[in-house]
mmCIF file of the N, C-alpha and C atoms, coordinates in Angstrom:
data_MODEL
# 
_entry.id   MODEL 
# 
loop_
_atom_site.group_PDB 
_atom_site.id 
_atom_site.type_symbol 
_atom_site.label_atom_id 
_atom_site.label_alt_id 
_atom_site.label_comp_id 
_atom_site.label_asym_id 
_atom_site.label_entity_id 
_atom_site.label_seq_id 
_atom_site.pdbx_PDB_ins_code 
_atom_site.Cartn_x 
_atom_site.Cartn_y 
_atom_site.Cartn_z 
_atom_site.occupancy 
_atom_site.B_iso_or_equiv 
_atom_site.pdbx_formal_charge 
_atom_site.auth_seq_id 
_atom_site.auth_comp_id 
_atom_site.auth_asym_id 
_atom_site.auth_atom_id 
_atom_site.pdbx_PDB_model_num 
ATOM 1   N N  . MET A 1 1  ? -3.489  -16.558 3.270   1.00 0.00 ? 1  MET A N  1 
ATOM 2   C CA . MET A 1 1  ? -3.063  -15.349 3.707   1.00 0.00 ? 1  MET A CA 1 
ATOM 3   C C  . MET A 1 1  ? -3.964  -14.369 3.230   1.00 0.00 ? 1  MET A C  1 
ATOM 4   N N  . LYS A 1 2  ? -4.196  -13.359 4.110   1.00 0.00 ? 2  LYS A N  1 
ATOM 5   C CA . LYS A 1 2  ? -5.236  -12.245 3.742   1.00 0.00 ? 2  LYS A CA 1 
ATOM 6   C C  . LYS A 1 2  ? -4.517  -10.892 3.521   1.00 0.00 ? 2  LYS A C  1 
ATOM 7   N N  . LEU A 1 3  ? -5.018  -10.199 2.725   1.00 0.00 ? 3  LEU A N  1 
ATOM 8   C CA . LEU A 1 3  ? -4.535  -8.782  2.419   1.00 0.00 ? 3  LEU A CA 1 
ATOM 9   C C  . LEU A 1 3  ? -4.940  -7.845  3.498   1.00 0.00 ? 3  LEU A C  1 
ATOM 10  N N  . THR A 1 4  ? -3.877  -7.371  4.154   1.00 0.00 ? 4  THR A N  1 
ATOM 11  C CA . THR A 1 4  ? -4.135  -6.465  5.229   1.00 0.00 ? 4  THR A CA 1 
ATOM 12  C C  . THR A 1 4  ? -3.125  -5.308  5.242   1.00 0.00 ? 4  THR A C  1 
ATOM 13  N N  . ARG A 1 5  ? -3.479  -4.217  5.974   1.00 0.00 ? 5  ARG A N  1 
ATOM 14  C CA . ARG A 1 5  ? -2.490  -3.194  6.084   1.00 0.00 ? 5  ARG A CA 1 
ATOM 15  C C  . ARG A 1 5  ? -1.433  -3.473  7.237   1.00 0.00 ? 5  ARG A C  1 
ATOM 16  N N  . SER A 1 6  ? -0.280  -3.015  7.065   1.00 0.00 ? 6  SER A N  1 
ATOM 17  C CA . SER A 1 6  ? 0.807   -3.321  8.019   1.00 0.00 ? 6  SER A CA 1 
ATOM 18  C C  . SER A 1 6  ? 0.692   -2.371  9.177   1.00 0.00 ? 6  SER A C  1 
ATOM 19  N N  . ARG A 1 7  ? 0.765   -2.812  10.351  1.00 0.00 ? 7  ARG A N  1 
ATOM 20  C CA . ARG A 1 7  ? 0.705   -1.885  11.470  1.00 0.00 ? 7  ARG A CA 1 
ATOM 21  C C  . ARG A 1 7  ? 2.237   -1.422  11.968  1.00 0.00 ? 7  ARG A C  1 
ATOM 22  N N  . TYR A 1 8  ? 3.177   -2.251  11.498  1.00 0.00 ? 8  TYR A N  1 
ATOM 23  C CA . TYR A 1 8  ? 4.531   -2.043  12.046  1.00 0.00 ? 8  TYR A CA 1 
ATOM 24  C C  . TYR A 1 8  ? 5.456   -1.473  10.988  1.00 0.00 ? 8  TYR A C  1 
ATOM 25  N N  . ASP A 1 9  ? 5.372   -1.905  9.758   1.00 0.00 ? 9  ASP A N  1 
ATOM 26  C CA . ASP A 1 9  ? 6.213   -1.521  8.750   1.00 0.00 ? 9  ASP A CA 1 
ATOM 27  C C  . ASP A 1 9  ? 5.415   -0.630  7.796   1.00 0.00 ? 9  ASP A C  1 
ATOM 28  N N  . LYS A 1 10 ? 5.253   0.685   8.268   1.00 0.00 ? 10 LYS A N  1 
ATOM 29  C CA . LYS A 1 10 ? 4.421   1.603   7.419   1.00 0.00 ? 10 LYS A CA 1 
ATOM 30  C C  . LYS A 1 10 ? 5.056   2.877   7.459   1.00 0.00 ? 10 LYS A C  1 
ATOM 31  N N  . VAL A 1 11 ? 4.620   3.649   6.416   1.00 0.00 ? 11 VAL A N  1 
ATOM 32  C CA . VAL A 1 11 ? 5.007   5.050   6.287   1.00 0.00 ? 11 VAL A CA 1 
ATOM 33  C C  . VAL A 1 11 ? 3.866   5.918   6.425   1.00 0.00 ? 11 VAL A C  1 
ATOM 34  N N  . ALA A 1 12 ? 2.785   5.660   5.846   1.00 0.00 ? 12 ALA A N  1 
ATOM 35  C CA . ALA A 1 12 ? 1.528   6.432   5.967   1.00 0.00 ? 12 ALA A CA 1 
ATOM 36  C C  . ALA A 1 12 ? 0.400   5.588   6.588   1.00 0.00 ? 12 ALA A C  1 
ATOM 37  N N  . LEU A 1 13 ? -0.198  4.707   5.784   1.00 0.00 ? 13 LEU A N  1 
ATOM 38  C CA . LEU A 1 13 ? -1.255  3.950   6.272   1.00 0.00 ? 13 LEU A CA 1 
ATOM 39  C C  . LEU A 1 13 ? -1.000  2.487   6.215   1.00 0.00 ? 13 LEU A C  1 
ATOM 40  N N  . GLY A 1 14 ? 0.154   2.089   5.770   1.00 0.00 ? 14 GLY A N  1 
ATOM 41  C CA . GLY A 1 14 ? 0.610   0.563   5.752   1.00 0.00 ? 14 GLY A CA 1 
ATOM 42  C C  . GLY A 1 14 ? -0.001  -0.130  4.514   1.00 0.00 ? 14 GLY A C  1 
ATOM 43  N N  . VAL A 1 15 ? -0.483  0.545   3.591   1.00 0.00 ? 15 VAL A N  1 
ATOM 44  C CA . VAL A 1 15 ? -1.164  -0.157  2.442   1.00 0.00 ? 15 VAL A CA 1 
ATOM 45  C C  . VAL A 1 15 ? -0.040  -0.791  1.556   1.00 0.00 ? 15 VAL A C  1 
ATOM 46  N N  . CYS A 1 16 ? 0.988   -0.106  1.291   1.00 0.00 ? 16 CYS A N  1 
ATOM 47  C CA . CYS A 1 16 ? 2.090   -0.604  0.426   1.00 0.00 ? 16 CYS A CA 1 
ATOM 48  C C  . CYS A 1 16 ? 2.798   -1.773  1.061   1.00 0.00 ? 16 CYS A C  1 
ATOM 49  N N  . SER A 1 17 ? 3.011   -1.703  2.359   1.00 0.00 ? 17 SER A N  1 
ATOM 50  C CA . SER A 1 17 ? 3.608   -2.823  3.118   1.00 0.00 ? 17 SER A CA 1 
ATOM 51  C C  . SER A 1 17 ? 2.734   -4.074  3.001   1.00 0.00 ? 17 SER A C  1 
ATOM 52  N N  . GLY A 1 18 ? 1.427   -3.840  3.263   1.00 0.00 ? 18 GLY A N  1 
ATOM 53  C CA . GLY A 1 18 ? 0.491   -4.930  3.179   1.00 0.00 ? 18 GLY A CA 1 
ATOM 54  C C  . GLY A 1 18 ? 0.446   -5.581  1.877   1.00 0.00 ? 18 GLY A C  1 
ATOM 55  N N  . ILE A 1 19 ? 0.480   -4.817  0.726   1.00 0.00 ? 19 ILE A N  1 
ATOM 56  C CA . ILE A 1 19 ? 0.473   -5.333  -0.609  1.00 0.00 ? 19 ILE A CA 1 
ATOM 57  C C  . ILE A 1 19 ? 1.791   -6.138  -0.855  1.00 0.00 ? 19 ILE A C  1 
ATOM 58  N N  . GLY A 1 20 ? 3.022   -5.487  -0.357  1.00 0.00 ? 20 GLY A N  1 
ATOM 59  C CA . GLY A 1 20 ? 4.287   -6.206  -0.564  1.00 0.00 ? 20 GLY A CA 1 
ATOM 60  C C  . GLY A 1 20 ? 4.252   -7.522  0.174   1.00 0.00 ? 20 GLY A C  1 
ATOM 61  N N  . ASN A 1 21 ? 3.748   -7.537  1.488   1.00 0.00 ? 21 ASN A N  1 
ATOM 62  C CA . ASN A 1 21 ? 3.777   -8.732  2.282   1.00 0.00 ? 21 ASN A CA 1 
ATOM 63  C C  . ASN A 1 21 ? 2.884   -9.755  1.643   1.00 0.00 ? 21 ASN A C  1 
ATOM 64  N N  . TYR A 1 22 ? 1.723   -9.398  1.073   1.00 0.00 ? 22 TYR A N  1 
ATOM 65  C CA . TYR A 1 22 ? 0.817   -10.414 0.572   1.00 0.00 ? 22 TYR A CA 1 
ATOM 66  C C  . TYR A 1 22 ? 1.260   -11.108 -0.694  1.00 0.00 ? 22 TYR A C  1 
ATOM 67  N N  . PHE A 1 23 ? 2.001   -10.335 -1.650  1.00 0.00 ? 23 PHE A N  1 
ATOM 68  C CA . PHE A 1 23 ? 2.481   -10.879 -2.756  1.00 0.00 ? 23 PHE A CA 1 
ATOM 69  C C  . PHE A 1 23 ? 3.946   -11.372 -2.740  1.00 0.00 ? 23 PHE A C  1 
ATOM 70  N N  . GLY A 1 24 ? 4.605   -11.105 -1.590  1.00 0.00 ? 24 GLY A N  1 
ATOM 71  C CA . GLY A 1 24 ? 5.972   -11.540 -1.394  1.00 0.00 ? 24 GLY A CA 1 
ATOM 72  C C  . GLY A 1 24 ? 7.027   -10.698 -2.102  1.00 0.00 ? 24 GLY A C  1 
ATOM 73  N N  . TRP A 1 25 ? 6.546   -9.433  -2.328  1.00 0.00 ? 25 TRP A N  1 
ATOM 74  C CA . TRP A 1 25 ? 7.351   -8.436  -2.928  1.00 0.00 ? 25 TRP A CA 1 
ATOM 75  C C  . TRP A 1 25 ? 8.130   -7.597  -1.871  1.00 0.00 ? 25 TRP A C  1 
ATOM 76  N N  . SER A 1 26 ? 9.134   -6.833  -2.309  1.00 0.00 ? 26 SER A N  1 
ATOM 77  C CA . SER A 1 26 ? 9.819   -5.880  -1.380  1.00 0.00 ? 26 SER A CA 1 
ATOM 78  C C  . SER A 1 26 ? 8.843   -4.713  -1.166  1.00 0.00 ? 26 SER A C  1 
ATOM 79  N N  . ASN A 1 27 ? 8.696   -4.306  0.116   1.00 0.00 ? 27 ASN A N  1 
ATOM 80  C CA . ASN A 1 27 ? 7.906   -3.240  0.461   1.00 0.00 ? 27 ASN A CA 1 
ATOM 81  C C  . ASN A 1 27 ? 8.339   -1.994  -0.123  1.00 0.00 ? 27 ASN A C  1 
ATOM 82  N N  . ASN A 1 28 ? 9.660   -1.804  -0.220  1.00 0.00 ? 28 ASN A N  1 
ATOM 83  C CA . ASN A 1 28 ? 10.276  -0.628  -0.782  1.00 0.00 ? 28 ASN A CA 1 
ATOM 84  C C  . ASN A 1 28 ? 9.910   -0.483  -2.289  1.00 0.00 ? 28 ASN A C  1 
ATOM 85  N N  . LEU A 1 29 ? 9.850   -1.729  -2.965  1.00 0.00 ? 29 LEU A N  1 
ATOM 86  C CA . LEU A 1 29 ? 9.727   -1.656  -4.344  1.00 0.00 ? 29 LEU A CA 1 
ATOM 87  C C  . LEU A 1 29 ? 8.145   -1.402  -4.622  1.00 0.00 ? 29 LEU A C  1 
ATOM 88  N N  . VAL A 1 30 ? 7.319   -1.765  -3.857  1.00 0.00 ? 30 VAL A N  1 
ATOM 89  C CA . VAL A 1 30 ? 5.950   -1.304  -3.919  1.00 0.00 ? 30 VAL A CA 1 
ATOM 90  C C  . VAL A 1 30 ? 5.770   0.225   -3.643  1.00 0.00 ? 30 VAL A C  1 
ATOM 91  N N  . ARG A 1 31 ? 6.423   0.693   -2.636  1.00 0.00 ? 31 ARG A N  1 
ATOM 92  C CA . ARG A 1 31 ? 6.471   2.167   -2.312  1.00 0.00 ? 31 ARG A CA 1 
ATOM 93  C C  . ARG A 1 31 ? 6.942   2.915   -3.509  1.00 0.00 ? 31 ARG A C  1 
ATOM 94  N N  . LEU A 1 32 ? 8.034   2.409   -4.078  1.00 0.00 ? 32 LEU A N  1 
ATOM 95  C CA . LEU A 1 32 ? 8.714   3.144   -5.197  1.00 0.00 ? 32 LEU A CA 1 
ATOM 96  C C  . LEU A 1 32 ? 7.685   3.231   -6.416  1.00 0.00 ? 32 LEU A C  1 
ATOM 97  N N  . THR A 1 33 ? 7.032   2.046   -6.710  1.00 0.00 ? 33 THR A N  1 
ATOM 98  C CA . THR A 1 33 ? 6.070   1.979   -7.735  1.00 0.00 ? 33 THR A CA 1 
ATOM 99  C C  . THR A 1 33 ? 4.899   2.900   -7.578  1.00 0.00 ? 33 THR A C  1 
ATOM 100 N N  . PHE A 1 34 ? 4.484   2.990   -6.253  1.00 0.00 ? 34 PHE A N  1 
ATOM 101 C CA . PHE A 1 34 ? 3.440   3.920   -5.932  1.00 0.00 ? 34 PHE A CA 1 
ATOM 102 C C  . PHE A 1 34 ? 3.833   5.285   -6.219  1.00 0.00 ? 34 PHE A C  1 
ATOM 103 N N  . LEU A 1 35 ? 5.078   5.684   -5.826  1.00 0.00 ? 35 LEU A N  1 
ATOM 104 C CA . LEU A 1 35 ? 5.478   7.039   -6.043  1.00 0.00 ? 35 LEU A CA 1 
ATOM 105 C C  . LEU A 1 35 ? 5.727   7.399   -7.482  1.00 0.00 ? 35 LEU A C  1 
ATOM 106 N N  . VAL A 1 36 ? 6.135   6.433   -8.277  1.00 0.00 ? 36 VAL A N  1 
ATOM 107 C CA . VAL A 1 36 ? 6.277   6.671   -9.762  1.00 0.00 ? 36 VAL A CA 1 
ATOM 108 C C  . VAL A 1 36 ? 5.052   6.884   -10.305 1.00 0.00 ? 36 VAL A C  1 
ATOM 109 N N  . GLY A 1 37 ? 4.068   6.001   -10.031 1.00 0.00 ? 37 GLY A N  1 
ATOM 110 C CA . GLY A 1 37 ? 2.718   6.089   -10.591 1.00 0.00 ? 37 GLY A CA 1 
ATOM 111 C C  . GLY A 1 37 ? 1.822   7.323   -10.087 1.00 0.00 ? 37 GLY A C  1 
ATOM 112 N N  . LEU A 1 38 ? 2.294   7.901   -9.154  1.00 0.00 ? 38 LEU A N  1 
ATOM 113 C CA . LEU A 1 38 ? 1.525   9.134   -8.538  1.00 0.00 ? 38 LEU A CA 1 
ATOM 114 C C  . LEU A 1 38 ? 1.339   10.261  -9.530  1.00 0.00 ? 38 LEU A C  1 
ATOM 115 N N  . PRO A 1 39 ? 2.413   10.804  -10.102 1.00 0.00 ? 39 PRO A N  1 
ATOM 116 C CA . PRO A 1 39 ? 2.289   11.843  -11.096 1.00 0.00 ? 39 PRO A CA 1 
ATOM 117 C C  . PRO A 1 39 ? 1.633   11.468  -12.379 1.00 0.00 ? 39 PRO A C  1 
ATOM 118 N N  . LEU A 1 40 ? 1.882   10.137  -12.633 1.00 0.00 ? 40 LEU A N  1 
ATOM 119 C CA . LEU A 1 40 ? 1.304   9.640   -13.993 1.00 0.00 ? 40 LEU A CA 1 
ATOM 120 C C  . LEU A 1 40 ? -0.136  9.377   -14.053 1.00 0.00 ? 40 LEU A C  1 
ATOM 121 N N  . SER A 1 41 ? -0.736  9.262   -12.907 1.00 0.00 ? 41 SER A N  1 
ATOM 122 C CA . SER A 1 41 ? -2.199  8.781   -12.862 1.00 0.00 ? 41 SER A CA 1 
ATOM 123 C C  . SER A 1 41 ? -3.236  9.832   -12.708 1.00 0.00 ? 41 SER A C  1 
ATOM 124 N N  . ALA A 1 42 ? -2.741  11.089  -12.536 1.00 0.00 ? 42 ALA A N  1 
ATOM 125 C CA . ALA A 1 42 ? -3.759  12.133  -12.281 1.00 0.00 ? 42 ALA A CA 1 
ATOM 126 C C  . ALA A 1 42 ? -4.578  12.017  -10.986 1.00 0.00 ? 42 ALA A C  1 
ATOM 127 N N  . GLY A 1 43 ? -3.896  11.473  -9.938  1.00 0.00 ? 43 GLY A N  1 
ATOM 128 C CA . GLY A 1 43 ? -4.666  11.328  -8.675  1.00 0.00 ? 43 GLY A CA 1 
ATOM 129 C C  . GLY A 1 43 ? -5.382  9.915   -8.432  1.00 0.00 ? 43 GLY A C  1 
ATOM 130 N N  . THR A 1 44 ? -5.474  9.168   -9.457  1.00 0.00 ? 44 THR A N  1 
ATOM 131 C CA . THR A 1 44 ? -6.152  7.877   -9.329  1.00 0.00 ? 44 THR A CA 1 
ATOM 132 C C  . THR A 1 44 ? -5.456  6.979   -8.350  1.00 0.00 ? 44 THR A C  1 
ATOM 133 N N  . VAL A 1 45 ? -4.125  6.850   -8.460  1.00 0.00 ? 45 VAL A N  1 
ATOM 134 C CA . VAL A 1 45 ? -3.442  5.908   -7.478  1.00 0.00 ? 45 VAL A CA 1 
ATOM 135 C C  . VAL A 1 45 ? -3.532  6.552   -6.071  1.00 0.00 ? 45 VAL A C  1 
ATOM 136 N N  . LEU A 1 46 ? -3.556  7.872   -5.877  1.00 0.00 ? 46 LEU A N  1 
ATOM 137 C CA . LEU A 1 46 ? -3.737  8.309   -4.437  1.00 0.00 ? 46 LEU A CA 1 
ATOM 138 C C  . LEU A 1 46 ? -5.103  8.018   -3.981  1.00 0.00 ? 46 LEU A C  1 
ATOM 139 N N  . ALA A 1 47 ? -6.161  8.126   -4.853  1.00 0.00 ? 47 ALA A N  1 
ATOM 140 C CA . ALA A 1 47 ? -7.430  7.694   -4.324  1.00 0.00 ? 47 ALA A CA 1 
ATOM 141 C C  . ALA A 1 47 ? -7.479  6.271   -4.078  1.00 0.00 ? 47 ALA A C  1 
ATOM 142 N N  . ILE A 1 48 ? -6.976  5.452   -4.817  1.00 0.00 ? 48 ILE A N  1 
ATOM 143 C CA . ILE A 1 48 ? -7.031  3.945   -4.608  1.00 0.00 ? 48 ILE A CA 1 
ATOM 144 C C  . ILE A 1 48 ? -6.289  3.669   -3.271  1.00 0.00 ? 48 ILE A C  1 
ATOM 145 N N  . TYR A 1 49 ? -5.146  4.434   -3.111  1.00 0.00 ? 49 TYR A N  1 
ATOM 146 C CA . TYR A 1 49 ? -4.373  4.171   -1.832  1.00 0.00 ? 49 TYR A CA 1 
ATOM 147 C C  . TYR A 1 49 ? -5.300  4.403   -0.619  1.00 0.00 ? 49 TYR A C  1 
ATOM 148 N N  . PHE A 1 50 ? -6.008  5.565   -0.536  1.00 0.00 ? 50 PHE A N  1 
ATOM 149 C CA . PHE A 1 50 ? -6.800  5.981   0.545   1.00 0.00 ? 50 PHE A CA 1 
ATOM 150 C C  . PHE A 1 50 ? -8.077  5.062   0.732   1.00 0.00 ? 50 PHE A C  1 
ATOM 151 N N  . ILE A 1 51 ? -8.626  4.594   -0.405  1.00 0.00 ? 51 ILE A N  1 
ATOM 152 C CA . ILE A 1 51 ? -9.725  3.617   -0.325  1.00 0.00 ? 51 ILE A CA 1 
ATOM 153 C C  . ILE A 1 51 ? -9.270  2.353   0.299   1.00 0.00 ? 51 ILE A C  1 
ATOM 154 N N  . LEU A 1 52 ? -8.062  1.930   -0.102  1.00 0.00 ? 52 LEU A N  1 
ATOM 155 C CA . LEU A 1 52 ? -7.554  0.701   0.477   1.00 0.00 ? 52 LEU A CA 1 
ATOM 156 C C  . LEU A 1 52 ? -7.185  0.851   1.928   1.00 0.00 ? 52 LEU A C  1 
ATOM 157 N N  . GLY A 1 53 ? -6.716  2.096   2.248   1.00 0.00 ? 53 GLY A N  1 
ATOM 158 C CA . GLY A 1 53 ? -6.499  2.466   3.621   1.00 0.00 ? 53 GLY A CA 1 
ATOM 159 C C  . GLY A 1 53 ? -7.607  2.334   4.563   1.00 0.00 ? 53 GLY A C  1 
ATOM 160 N N  . ILE A 1 54 ? -8.791  2.638   3.984   1.00 0.00 ? 54 ILE A N  1 
ATOM 161 C CA . ILE A 1 54 ? -10.022 2.696   4.793   1.00 0.00 ? 54 ILE A CA 1 
ATOM 162 C C  . ILE A 1 54 ? -10.545 1.190   4.779   1.00 0.00 ? 54 ILE A C  1 
ATOM 163 N N  . LEU A 1 55 ? -10.555 0.505   3.819   1.00 0.00 ? 55 LEU A N  1 
ATOM 164 C CA . LEU A 1 55 ? -11.263 -0.810  3.564   1.00 0.00 ? 55 LEU A CA 1 
ATOM 165 C C  . LEU A 1 55 ? -10.423 -2.011  4.131   1.00 0.00 ? 55 LEU A C  1 
ATOM 166 N N  . LEU A 1 56 ? -9.090  -1.960  4.044   1.00 0.00 ? 56 LEU A N  1 
ATOM 167 C CA . LEU A 1 56 ? -8.288  -3.071  4.402   1.00 0.00 ? 56 LEU A CA 1 
ATOM 168 C C  . LEU A 1 56 ? -8.224  -3.049  6.021   1.00 0.00 ? 56 LEU A C  1 
ATOM 169 N N  . PRO A 1 57 ? -8.327  -4.206  6.633   1.00 0.00 ? 57 PRO A N  1 
ATOM 170 C CA . PRO A 1 57 ? -8.118  -4.302  7.961   1.00 0.00 ? 57 PRO A CA 1 
ATOM 171 C C  . PRO A 1 57 ? -6.573  -4.277  8.376   1.00 0.00 ? 57 PRO A C  1 
ATOM 172 N N  . LYS A 1 58 ? -6.289  -3.887  9.581   1.00 0.00 ? 58 LYS A N  1 
ATOM 173 C CA . LYS A 1 58 ? -4.826  -3.912  10.048  1.00 0.00 ? 58 LYS A CA 1 
ATOM 174 C C  . LYS A 1 58 ? -4.578  -5.271  10.429  1.00 0.00 ? 58 LYS A C  1 
ATOM 175 N N  . ASP A 1 59 ? -3.252  -5.619  10.180  1.00 0.00 ? 59 ASP A N  1 
ATOM 176 C CA . ASP A 1 59 ? -2.741  -6.926  10.682  1.00 0.00 ? 59 ASP A CA 1 
ATOM 177 C C  . ASP A 1 59 ? -2.601  -6.972  12.120  1.00 0.00 ? 59 ASP A C  1 
ATOM 178 N N  . TYR A 1 60 ? -2.769  -8.152  12.729  1.00 0.00 ? 60 TYR A N  1 
ATOM 179 C CA . TYR A 1 60 ? -2.629  -8.242  14.292  1.00 0.00 ? 60 TYR A CA 1 
ATOM 180 C C  . TYR A 1 60 ? -1.628  -9.322  14.635  1.00 0.00 ? 60 TYR A C  1 
# 
C-alpha cells in the first residue's frame, strides 16, 4: 500500500485521511491530533501538512 492523499474523504487537502488510511487509523483521530498539534508546534505541523499536500499523489 502506498501513502497517498484522499480524494474523497477530505477536509482540506486529504493528507490526514491519507495518513489514516495508510496506517489503519481513524481519519478523525488523525485530524484531531493535527488540530491539537497545530498551536503547540509554532507552525511546523502546518508547514509539514502543506508540504505533504504538494508531494503526496492523490489516490485513484
